[in-house]
C-alpha positions in Angstrom: -92.1 162.9 -42.2 -89.0 160.8 -41.2 -88.5 160.1 -44.9 -88.4 163.8 -45.7 -85.8 164.4 -43.0 -83.6 161.7 -44.4 -83.7 163.5 -47.8 -82.6 166.8 -46.3 -79.2 168.1 -47.6 -77.6 170.8 -45.4 -75.5 173.4 -47.3 -73.3 175.3 -44.9 -72.4 178.8 -46.0 -69.6 180.9 -44.4 -68.3 177.7 -42.7 -71.2 177.8 -40.3 -72.8 174.5 -39.2 -76.3 174.2 -38.1 -78.8 171.5 -37.3 -82.3 171.8 -38.7 -85.1 170.4 -36.6 -88.5 169.3 -37.7 -89.9 172.2 -35.7 -87.9 174.7 -37.7 -89.0 173.2 -40.9 -92.6 173.6 -39.8 -91.9 177.2 -38.7 -90.6 178.0 -42.1 -93.6 176.4 -43.8 -95.9 178.5 -41.6 -94.1 181.7 -42.8 -92.8 182.7 -39.4 -89.0 182.4 -40.3 -89.6 183.7 -43.8 -91.2 186.9 -42.4 -88.3 187.2 -39.9 -85.7 186.8 -42.6 -87.5 189.4 -44.8 -87.6 191.9 -42.0 -83.9 191.5 -41.3 -83.1 192.2 -45.0 -85.4 195.2 -45.2 -83.5 196.9 -42.4 -80.3 197.0 -44.5 -81.6 197.7 -48.0 -83.8 200.3 -49.8 -85.8 197.6 -51.6 -86.3 193.9 -51.5 -87.4 191.7 -54.4 -88.5 188.2 -53.4 -88.6 185.8 -56.2 -90.2 182.4 -56.0 -88.4 180.0 -58.4 -90.1 176.9 -57.1 -92.6 175.1 -59.3 -95.4 175.3 -56.8 -98.9 175.6 -58.3 -99.7 179.3 -58.9 -96.1 180.5 -58.6 -95.3 180.3 -62.3 -97.2 181.0 -65.6 -96.2 180.4 -69.2 -95.8 183.6 -71.2 -97.4 183.6 -74.7 -94.9 182.6 -77.5 -95.7 185.8 -79.3 -96.1 188.3 -76.5 -93.6 190.9 -77.8 -93.3 191.7 -81.5 -93.1 194.6 -83.9 -95.6 196.8 -85.7 -94.6 197.9 -89.2 -96.3 200.8 -90.9 -95.3 202.5 -94.2 -94.6 205.7 -92.4 -91.5 207.9 -92.3 -90.3 206.0 -95.5 -90.0 202.9 -93.3 -90.1 200.5 -96.3 -89.9 202.8 -99.4 -86.3 204.0 -99.2 -85.8 202.0 -96.0 -86.2 198.4 -95.2 -86.9 197.6 -98.9 -83.7 197.6 -100.8 -84.9 199.3 -104.0 -82.6 202.3 -104.6 -84.6 204.0 -107.4 -87.4 206.4 -106.4 -90.4 206.5 -108.7 -89.0 203.7 -110.8 -92.1 203.4 -113.0 -92.6 207.2 -113.5 -96.1 206.8 -112.1 -96.0 209.1 -109.1 -97.2 212.1 -111.0 -100.4 210.4 -112.1 -101.7 209.1 -115.4 -101.5 212.3 -117.4 -99.0 213.4 -120.0 -96.6 215.1 -119.5 -96.4 213.8 -115.9 -94.3 215.1 -113.1 -91.3 212.7 -112.9 -89.8 213.9 -109.6 -87.1 213.0 -108.3 -85.8 212.2 -111.9 -84.0 215.1 -113.5 -82.4 215.8 -116.8 -78.7 215.9 -117.7 -78.3 218.6 -120.4 -80.5 221.6 -121.1 -83.7 221.6 -123.1 -82.0 222.5 -126.4 -80.1 219.2 -126.1 -82.6 216.8 -124.6 -86.3 216.9 -124.1 -88.0 214.7 -121.4 -91.7 214.1 -121.0 -94.0 211.1 -120.3 -96.7 209.3 -122.3 -99.0 206.3 -121.8 -97.0 204.0 -124.1 -95.8 201.5 -121.5 -96.2 197.8 -122.1 -97.7 197.3 -118.6 -101.5 197.8 -118.4 -101.6 198.6 -114.6 -98.9 201.2 -114.8 -99.0 202.7 -118.3 -96.8 205.8 -117.9 -93.4 205.7 -119.5 -90.6 208.2 -119.8 -90.0 209.6 -123.3 -86.5 211.0 -123.8 -85.8 212.9 -127.1 -82.1 213.5 -127.7 -81.7 216.5 -130.0 -77.9 216.5 -130.2 -75.6 213.9 -131.8 -72.1 212.6 -131.3 -70.6 215.8 -132.6 -72.8 218.3 -130.7 -73.6 216.5 -127.4 -71.4 217.4 -124.4 -68.8 215.0 -123.2 -70.6 212.2 -121.3 -73.8 212.7 -123.3 -77.2 213.8 -122.1 -79.9 211.9 -120.3 -81.6 211.6 -116.9 -80.6 210.7 -113.4 -82.3 209.5 -110.2 -80.9 210.4 -106.7 -83.0 207.7 -105.0 -84.2 208.5 -101.5 -82.0 211.3 -100.4 -79.0 209.8 -102.1 -78.1 206.2 -102.9 -75.7 204.2 -100.8 -73.1 202.7 -103.1 -70.2 200.7 -101.6 -66.9 199.7 -103.1 -66.8 196.0 -104.1 -70.5 195.5 -103.9 -72.6 194.5 -107.0 -75.9 196.1 -107.9 -78.5 194.7 -110.3 -79.8 197.2 -112.8 -83.0 196.5 -114.7 -84.7 198.7 -117.3 -87.4 198.3 -119.9 -86.4 200.1 -123.0 -87.8 200.9 -126.5 -86.5 202.9 -129.5 -87.0 203.0 -133.2 -83.3 203.3 -133.7 -80.3 201.3 -132.4 -79.2 202.4 -128.9 -76.0 202.9 -126.9 -77.0 203.9 -123.4 -74.5 204.3 -120.6 -75.7 203.2 -117.2 -73.6 204.9 -114.5 -73.4 205.2 -110.7 -71.9 208.6 -109.8 -71.5 211.0 -107.0 -74.3 213.5 -106.3 -72.9 215.9 -108.9 -72.3 213.4 -111.7 -68.6 214.1 -111.7 -67.1 211.0 -110.1 -68.0 207.7 -111.6 -68.4 204.8 -109.2 -69.5 202.1 -111.8 -70.5 202.1 -115.4 -71.7 199.8 -118.2 -73.1 200.3 -121.7 -76.3 198.9 -123.0 -76.0 198.4 -126.8 -78.8 197.0 -128.9 -79.7 197.2 -132.6 -83.4 196.2 -132.4 -85.5 197.5 -129.5 -88.5 198.6 -131.6 -90.6 196.6 -129.1 -90.2 196.9 -125.4 -87.3 194.9 -124.1 -86.1 194.1 -120.6 -82.4 194.7 -120.1 -80.4 193.6 -117.1 -76.8 194.4 -116.2 -74.6 194.1 -113.1 -72.7 197.1 -111.8 -69.7 196.6 -109.5 -68.8 199.7 -107.5 -65.1 200.7 -107.6 -65.6 203.6 -105.1 -67.8 204.1 -102.0 -70.2 207.1 -101.9 -73.2 207.3 -99.6 -74.9 210.1 -101.6 -74.8 208.7 -105.1 -77.2 208.7 -108.1 -78.0 206.6 -111.1 -77.5 208.1 -114.6 -78.8 207.0 -118.0 -77.0 208.9 -120.8 -76.4 208.7 -124.5 -75.0 210.9 -127.3 -77.1 209.3 -130.1 -79.8 211.4 -131.6 -83.3 210.0 -131.5 -86.1 209.0 -129.1 -85.8 206.4 -126.3 -88.5 205.3 -124.0 -87.7 204.0 -120.5 -89.9 202.2 -118.0 -89.6 200.3 -114.7 -86.0 201.3 -113.9 -84.7 199.4 -110.9 -81.4 199.2 -109.0 -81.1 196.7 -106.2 -78.1 195.6 -104.1 -77.3 192.0 -104.7 -76.7 191.3 -101.0 -80.1 191.9 -99.6 -81.2 189.5 -96.9 -81.4 186.0 -98.4 -81.9 187.8 -101.7 -85.5 188.6 -100.6 -85.0 192.4 -101.0 -84.6 193.5 -97.4 -81.8 195.9 -96.4 -79.4 193.8 -94.3 -78.6 196.2 -91.4 -82.2 197.2 -90.9 -83.4 193.6 -91.1 -80.8 192.5 -88.5 -81.9 195.3 -86.1 -85.5 194.0 -86.2 -84.3 190.4 -86.0 -82.3 191.2 -82.8 -85.6 192.1 -81.1 -86.6 188.5 -81.6 -90.2 189.5 -82.4 -92.9 186.9 -81.9 -95.0 188.6 -84.5 -95.0 191.4 -87.1 -98.1 193.5 -87.7 -98.4 195.0 -91.2 -98.9 197.1 -93.3 -100.2 199.7 -90.8 -101.8 201.7 -89.2 -103.6 204.5 -90.9 -101.7 203.5 -94.0 -104.2 200.6 -94.4 -107.1 203.1 -94.8 -105.7 206.1 -96.6 -107.1 209.5 -96.4 -109.3 208.4 -99.3 -110.2 204.8 -100.2 -108.6 205.2 -103.7 -105.3 205.6 -101.9 -105.8 202.9 -99.3 -103.6 199.8 -99.3 -105.1 197.2 -101.6 -103.1 194.0 -101.4 -104.0 192.7 -104.9 -102.2 195.7 -106.4 -99.0 194.7 -104.6 -98.6 191.0 -105.7 -97.3 189.5 -108.9 -94.2 190.6 -110.9 -92.9 193.9 -109.5 -92.9 195.5 -112.9 -96.6 195.1 -113.1 -97.5 196.6 -109.8 -99.3 199.9 -110.2 -98.0 201.5 -107.0 -100.1 204.1 -105.2 -99.9 207.4 -103.4 -99.6 207.1 -99.6 -101.8 210.1 -99.0 -101.8 209.6 -95.2 -98.0 210.2 -95.0 -97.7 212.0 -98.3 -95.3 210.0 -100.5 -95.4 207.7 -103.4 -95.1 203.9 -102.9 -94.2 201.7 -105.9 -95.3 198.7 -103.8 -92.1 196.7 -104.2 -92.6 195.8 -100.6 -96.0 194.2 -101.0 -98.3 191.7 -99.4 -96.1 188.7 -100.5 -92.9 190.5 -99.2 -94.5 191.2 -95.8 -95.5 187.5 -95.4 -91.9 186.5 -96.5 -90.5 189.0 -94.0 -92.5 187.5 -91.2 -91.2 184.0 -92.1 -87.6 185.2 -92.3 -88.0 186.8 -88.9 -89.5 183.7 -87.5 -92.5 185.9 -86.5 -96.2 185.3 -86.8 -97.8 187.5 -89.5 -100.6 189.8 -88.3 -102.4 191.2 -91.4 -104.4 194.4 -90.9 -107.0 194.7 -93.6 -109.3 197.5 -94.6 -112.8 197.3 -93.0 -114.5 199.7 -95.4 -113.1 203.0 -94.1 -110.7 205.7 -95.0 -110.2 208.8 -92.9 -112.8 210.6 -95.0 -115.2 207.8 -96.1 -117.3 205.0 -94.7 -118.8 202.0 -96.5 -121.9 200.6 -94.8 -122.6 196.9 -94.3 -124.9 196.7 -97.3 -122.0 197.5 -99.6 -119.2 195.7 -97.7 -119.3 192.4 -99.5 -116.5 193.2 -102.0 -114.2 194.2 -99.1 -115.0 190.9 -97.3 -114.3 188.9 -100.5 -111.0 190.8 -100.9 -110.1 189.7 -97.4 -111.0 186.1 -98.1 -108.9 186.2 -101.3 -106.0 187.6 -99.3 -106.1 184.8 -96.8 -106.3 182.3 -99.7 -103.2 183.9 -101.2 -101.3 183.4 -98.0 -102.7 180.0 -97.0 -104.3 178.4 -100.0 -103.1 175.4 -101.9 -100.8 176.1 -104.8 -103.6 175.0 -107.1 -106.1 177.5 -105.7 -106.9 180.7 -107.5 -104.9 183.0 -105.3 -102.6 180.4 -103.8 -101.3 179.7 -107.3 -100.2 183.3 -107.7 -98.2 183.0 -104.5 -96.7 179.7 -105.7 -95.7 181.4 -109.0 -93.9 184.1 -107.0 -91.7 181.4 -105.5 -93.4 180.3 -102.3 -95.1 177.0 -103.1 -95.9 176.2 -99.4 -98.5 178.3 -97.6 -97.5 181.0 -95.2 -98.4 180.6 -91.6 -101.1 183.4 -91.4 -103.3 182.9 -88.3 -104.3 186.4 -87.3 -106.2 189.2 -89.1 -107.2 192.6 -87.7 -110.4 194.0 -89.0 -109.5 197.7 -89.6 -107.4 200.2 -87.6 -108.8 202.5 -85.0 -112.2 202.2 -86.6 -114.4 201.3 -83.6 -116.0 204.7 -83.4 -116.7 204.9 -87.1 -120.3 204.5 -88.3 -121.1 201.0 -89.4 -117.9 199.5 -87.9 -119.7 196.8 -85.8 -122.0 195.8 -88.7 -119.1 195.7 -91.1 -116.9 193.8 -88.6 -119.6 191.1 -88.1 -119.6 190.5 -91.9 -115.9 190.0 -91.9 -115.9 187.9 -88.7 -118.7 185.5 -89.9 -117.1 185.0 -93.4 -113.6 184.5 -92.1 -114.6 182.1 -89.3 -116.8 180.1 -91.7 -113.9 179.6 -94.2 -111.0 179.6 -91.7 -112.2 178.6 -88.2 -108.6 178.6 -86.8 -107.8 182.2 -87.7 -107.9 184.6 -84.8 -109.9 187.7 -85.6 -109.0 191.0 -83.9 -111.5 193.8 -83.2 -110.7 197.5 -83.1 -112.9 198.0 -80.1 -111.4 198.2 -76.6 -112.3 195.4 -74.3 -110.0 196.3 -71.4 -112.6 198.1 -69.3 -115.9 196.7 -70.5 -116.6 193.5 -72.4 -117.1 193.7 -76.1 -120.6 193.5 -77.5 -119.5 191.4 -80.5 -117.4 188.2 -80.9 -113.6 188.5 -81.2 -110.5 186.5 -80.4 -108.6 189.6 -79.5 -109.1 193.4 -79.2 -106.7 196.0 -80.5 -105.5 198.6 -78.0 -103.4 201.7 -78.8 -101.8 204.1 -76.4 -99.9 207.3 -77.1 -99.4 209.3 -73.9 -96.7 211.2 -72.0 -94.1 209.4 -69.9 -95.7 209.7 -66.5 -99.0 208.4 -67.8 -97.3 205.6 -69.6 -95.5 204.6 -66.4 -98.8 204.6 -64.5 -100.2 202.2 -67.1 -98.0 199.4 -65.8 -101.2 198.5 -63.9 -103.6 199.1 -66.8 -104.5 195.4 -67.1 -104.3 194.4 -63.4 -108.0 194.5 -63.0 -109.1 193.6 -66.5 -111.5 190.7 -66.7 -109.8 187.4 -67.4 -113.0 186.3 -69.2 -113.4 187.1 -72.9 -111.0 188.1 -75.7 -107.4 189.0 -74.9 -105.7 192.3 -75.6 -103.4 193.0 -78.5 -101.5 196.2 -77.6 -100.4 196.8 -81.2 -99.3 200.4 -80.8 -97.7 202.0 -77.8 -95.3 204.9 -77.4 -94.5 207.9 -75.2 -95.2 211.1 -77.1 -95.0 214.8 -76.2 -92.1 214.5 -73.7 -90.4 211.7 -75.6 -88.5 214.1 -77.8 -87.0 212.3 -80.8 -86.6 209.2 -78.7 -85.1 209.8 -75.3 -84.3 207.8 -72.2 -87.3 209.1 -70.3 -89.6 207.6 -72.9 -87.8 204.3 -72.9 -88.0 203.9 -69.1 -91.7 204.8 -69.0 -92.4 202.3 -71.8 -90.3 199.7 -69.9 -92.6 200.1 -66.9 -95.6 199.6 -69.2 -94.0 196.4 -70.6 -93.2 195.0 -67.1 -96.9 195.4 -66.4 -97.8 193.7 -69.6 -95.4 190.8 -68.9 -97.0 190.3 -65.5 -100.5 190.4 -67.1 -99.6 188.2 -70.0 -102.5 185.9 -69.1 -104.8 188.6 -70.5 -102.4 190.5 -72.9 -101.5 188.2 -75.8 -99.3 190.5 -77.9 -97.7 194.0 -77.7 -95.6 196.1 -80.0 -94.1 199.6 -80.0 -95.0 201.9 -83.0 -93.7 203.3 -85.2 -90.8 200.9 -85.9 -88.8 202.9 -88.4 -87.8 206.5 -89.1 -85.9 207.7 -92.2 -84.0 210.7 -90.8 -84.8 212.7 -94.0 -88.6 212.2 -93.5 -89.6 212.9 -89.9 -93.3 212.5 -90.2 -93.9 210.9 -86.8 -91.5 210.7 -83.8 -90.3 209.1 -81.7 -89.5 205.7 -83.3 -87.5 202.7 -82.4 -84.9 202.6 -85.3 -83.6 205.7 -87.1 -81.7 205.4 -90.4 -80.5 207.1 -93.5 -79.0 205.7 -96.8 -76.2 203.8 -95.0 -76.4 204.3 -91.3 -78.8 203.2 -88.5 -79.1 203.4 -84.8 -81.5 202.3 -82.1 -83.3 204.9 -79.9 -83.3 204.2 -76.2 -86.7 202.6 -76.7 -85.2 200.1 -79.1 -82.6 199.1 -76.5 -85.3 198.9 -73.9 -87.3 196.5 -76.0 -84.3 194.2 -76.3 -84.5 193.6 -72.5 -87.8 191.7 -73.3 -86.5 189.8 -76.4 -86.3 186.5 -74.5 -89.6 186.8 -72.7 -91.7 185.1 -75.5 -92.5 181.6 -74.4 -90.6 182.0 -71.1 -92.0 181.2 -67.7 -93.1 184.1 -65.5 -92.0 183.6 -61.9 -93.9 185.1 -59.0 -92.0 188.0 -57.5 -92.9 190.4 -54.7 -91.3 193.9 -54.7 -91.1 195.6 -51.3 -90.0 199.2 -51.2 -90.8 202.7 -49.9 -90.5 203.9 -53.6 -93.2 201.7 -55.0 -94.3 204.4 -57.5 -90.9 204.5 -59.2 -89.7 200.8 -58.9 -91.1 198.0 -61.0 -89.8 194.5 -61.5 -90.6 191.1 -63.1 -88.7 187.8 -63.3 -88.7 185.1 -65.9 -87.1 181.7 -66.4 -86.1 181.2 -70.0 -83.9 179.0 -72.3 -81.3 180.8 -74.3 -81.8 179.7 -78.0 -78.1 180.0 -78.6 -76.4 178.0 -75.8 -79.7 176.1 -74.9 -79.0 176.9 -71.2 -81.6 178.0 -68.7 -81.5 181.4 -67.1 -83.4 183.4 -64.6 -83.8 187.0 -65.7 -84.7 189.7 -63.2 -85.7 193.0 -64.7 -85.9 196.1 -62.5 -86.9 199.6 -63.5 -85.8 202.5 -61.3 -87.8 205.5 -62.6 -86.6 207.6 -59.7 -83.8 210.1 -59.6 -82.0 208.4 -56.7 -79.8 205.3 -56.5 -81.5 202.3 -55.0 -79.8 199.5 -53.1 -81.8 196.3 -53.7 -81.6 192.8 -52.3 -82.8 190.1 -54.7 -83.7 186.9 -52.7 -84.6 183.8 -54.7 -86.6 181.1 -53.0 -86.7 177.6 -54.5 -83.3 177.6 -56.0 -80.2 175.8 -54.8 -77.3 178.3 -54.8 -75.1 175.5 -56.1 -77.1 175.5 -59.3 -76.1 179.0 -60.3 -73.0 179.5 -62.3 -72.0 183.1 -61.5 -69.0 183.0 -63.8 -71.4 183.0 -66.7 -74.1 185.2 -65.2 -74.4 188.8 -66.2 -76.1 192.1 -65.7 -77.2 194.7 -68.2 -78.1 198.4 -67.5 -79.8 201.0 -69.7 -79.1 204.4 -68.3 -77.5 207.8 -68.9 -76.6 211.0 -67.1 -79.8 212.8 -68.2 -83.2 211.3 -68.9 -83.6 213.6 -71.9 -80.5 212.1 -73.6 -81.0 210.8 -77.1 -78.9 208.8 -79.5 -77.8 210.1 -82.9 -75.7 209.2 -85.9 -72.8 211.1 -84.3 -73.3 209.3 -81.0 -75.4 206.2 -81.7 -74.8 204.5 -78.3 -75.0 207.5 -76.0 -77.9 205.7 -74.4 -77.4 201.9 -74.8 -77.0 198.8 -72.8 -73.9 198.3 -70.7 -73.2 194.7 -69.8 -70.9 193.1 -67.2 -70.5 190.0 -65.2 -72.1 189.4 -61.8 -69.7 188.9 -58.9 -71.3 187.1 -55.9 -71.3 183.9 -54.0 -74.8 183.5 -52.5 -78.4 183.0 -53.5 -79.5 186.5 -52.3 -77.9 189.3 -54.2 -77.2 192.9 -53.2 -77.5 195.0 -56.3 -77.3 198.8 -57.1 -79.9 200.3 -59.3 -78.6 203.6 -60.9 -81.1 206.5 -61.0 -83.3 206.5 -64.1 -82.3 203.1 -65.2 -83.5 199.7 -66.5 -81.5 196.8 -65.2 -81.6 193.0 -65.8 -79.7 190.2 -64.1 -79.3 186.9 -65.9 -78.4 183.9 -63.7 -77.2 180.8 -65.5 -78.9 177.7 -64.1 -76.7 174.6 -64.2 -79.6 172.1 -64.1 -83.0 172.0 -65.7 -84.4 170.9 -62.4 -85.5 173.6 -60.1 -85.2 172.6 -56.4 -87.1 173.7 -53.4 -85.0 175.6 -50.9 -85.7 176.5 -47.3 -83.8 179.6 -46.3 -83.0 180.6 -42.7 -80.6 183.4 -42.0 -77.4 182.6 -43.9 -78.1 178.8 -44.1 -79.9 177.1 -47.0 -81.6 173.7 -46.5 -82.4 171.9 -49.8 -85.3 169.5 -50.3 -84.7 167.8 -53.6 -87.9 167.5 -55.7 -88.2 163.9 -57.1 
């Protein structure tokens, strides 16, 4: 004990000197002085948060590296006309089905029927998507109107064309005569030309791929693509594409939307859905093999769950690439033999199981394997890091699910023992009756219920598979994404963070909403052709963006408003400056301001650099406030520096707010501190 006393370093605060006796040390260890100190604090504050930053056994726990991530579903035109950069809608003319003449919406003609006749036929050079556009020009150079006749495509509620940017145009074209086709980007009426180039060819009697670059001279967020000519004759078009040249890394993702997802620092990305995986009917389900290989040869399919055509430019390969670009683990949701209207039983499930095994081989197989070679030919020679597959989506109550699931589970584990298999059945209340590495849990409830679910996993058994909360959101009173919803979800996530020993992953859903296609609200990110903003829920999720792989510190919240106050504390390393920080997150779901004292035990006050410590607050004047294109940051995060001198902090929590306090730690070594009134005695851990 004498050696311990010689190692004591007394730090005097407020110029007050004090001697610390062995008896006082023992009193603190017994909890007597700590209780007295806590009682004194409670008399002058509305709430007290005690944080233990020491490295005592049981006071810390490592948070899973992939706890918080994102769940992508092709819903609300999230990918088609959203994250995926393709500007042409129905580029292969397949959306009307394989009959002739087919509906070609949203393509329209330039010139009346007496001048140009447009239909479709099955003359394409691509076997999987045989429909092509047939354009018969009746007029000639002397009788055609100025500018010629032809067709135009407005994209997805208008194309965003920006001055100075270059766009890659691709078309497959055929004609029995020489052609001179003008490719133009114009305003929505076709009057103002933003960019133009001519395609001239003498011999296109066989299908020929033509590529040109268009550099925009003018900006217009509601543009269209035009194909016109004044030469009499018949021209066939197919697979018409227009892509910005500045997509993320050239991988096809719209830069601003990619960045918004990346700013969440997701530990995983779940794809491609959702109900989208199943379809209303199996013929319209998501079948990964139809989405790989050259984009021109992909058949596309009708998304009958959310009622729009998908040309599958954003396919299985692109989802895996997206996960890699985000630095997130891919979570592949595969069809387990069900649509919303149909069910395949275990005796007929073998082709589905083989399809899943082939999909894993595509992602992980050697470049010489059957499906791995296709991936390699697409430009990714090395395997992707696929380690999770989910067997179906919300299928647990479907007939034959367990029997089908076991077929998938056994086959996948036999071929790939390291892959974690996710069941659709809920294991949070009772243990599963079948093997699984994780179970999928979805929750869509009102705000008050969501807040109460902060304690959902407190009593969940720590034995057995862990939870994957792949879809959560406040609905009904969440509006189009209001502060009330974000705060309730924050409470739920604080509970998940504190139960991260049993919850392995969690993600909000849906991720994206095209403002022109409000099929499901609320969502995290709202966009149109050129703008995007985060809903309050998006900004809330960013409070948890550094939690993955962090250390959870034990904290004890004492308040007379325990039903409206929630808090958690982590120790994390900032990936940018490589410094260590303590982040305290506190939710005030109540309508009154709260004065809180945050007291940190186990941390030398001299190790905190308050000049580089900060706080962030998400709040607004009304819990029903929402963001919009006109006011995208009405509800967003306000950041400021922390001003204080001591290790216990008095902070103000605004009503209806989420606050975080980031304290910069000057050393990687956390020290044990004994606190007594306004004097701190430091025992250096060696």
